[in-house]
N, C-alpha and C positions, 0 to 999 in steps of 0.2 A: 720544099722544106724537108720532105722525107729523104731526098738524096743527100742533103747537107747533114742530116742526123746520121744517116748510114755511113757517110764518109768520115765523119768525126768519130763514130764508134769504131770503125775499122782502123783508123789512125791510132786511136788509143790502144786498141788490142795489139797492133803491131809494135808500138812503143813498149807495152808491157812485156810482150814476148822477147823483144830485144834486150830489155833490162834483166829479165830472168835468165836469159841465155848468157849474157855477160857475167852475171853473178855466179853462174854455175861453173865457170872456168873450164869450159869444154875444150879438151885437147884436139878433138876432131869436130870441127864446126858443122860439117855437112852430114854427120852421122844421123841416120834415121832408121827406125825398125823396118820401114818399107824398103830400104836399100840393103838390108842385111841379107847375105847370101846363105840361104837355108840348105844345109847338107847334113844328112845323117852322120857322115864321118866327122863332122865338126861338132855334132851334138845339138844343132839348132833345128827345131821343128817349127813349121809355119803356125801350127795351132797354138803353140806356147807363145810365140811372138805376138800373135793376134790377141791373145789374152793379156799379155803384158802391156800392149798398146792401149788397153782400156783404162789403165792406171788404177784398177780396183785394188791391186796389191798395195798401193800407196795409201789409199783411203782405209784399208783394213790393217794398216800399220804392220805390214809384212816386209821382209827383206828379200832382196834378190842378190845372190852371190854368184858371180861369174868366175868360173875356174876353167883352166885348160892349159895346154902346152903353149910355148912361145910361138907367136905368130898366127894363132887361130882366130884372132879378132876380139879378144876380151875388152880391150880399150874401146873398140868401135861399138860393141854392144853396150858397154857402160855409158858411153856418151849418148847413144841412141835412147837409152832409158832415161837419162837426165833430160834429153830433149822432149820425151813424152811428158815428163813431169812439168816442164816449162809450158808446153802446149796446153796443159790442163790448168794452168795458172798456179802451179805449186812450185815452191823454191826447190832447187837441187844444187848439189855440189859434186863435181868430179874430182877425186883425189886418189892418190895411190895409198895402199895399205901402210907402208912404212911411215909416210907423212901423217896419216890419220892416227896411227899408234903413238907417234911422237907427240902430237897435239893432245891426245887423250892423257898421256903420261904427265905432260905439263899441267893440264887442267886439273888432274887428280892431285898433283903435288901442291898447286897453289890454292886448292880448295874450291875451285870454280866448277868442279864436276863431282858428283856423288849424291847420295841420298839427302844430305843436308844442304846442298848447293842451292843458291837462289839465283834466279836470272838477274843479269845486270840492269 
């Protein structure tokens, strides 16, 4: 009986993770913080990545802004952070800043974003 319960729980967890990952629209599906190449020249430190992997920053309602030159791995780190959120059972969304700003502008214009906005 215990094996059946364990298998069912594992299967449900795997389906939940797959659903959250699909909804996150990850551009790099195999991106994880464990696979991030830490190099001081790139500005990635192992201690910082270990701290981000705990997802405390999400629970504390903090933001992570990833900046850098072209080709240094910003998209990879962003997708890896979204993967962290999904593993912790939290929803995530990977998007580019221009698309996000466009969506916020539209939401502000139609009144669905702002201090008086109510959720649908």
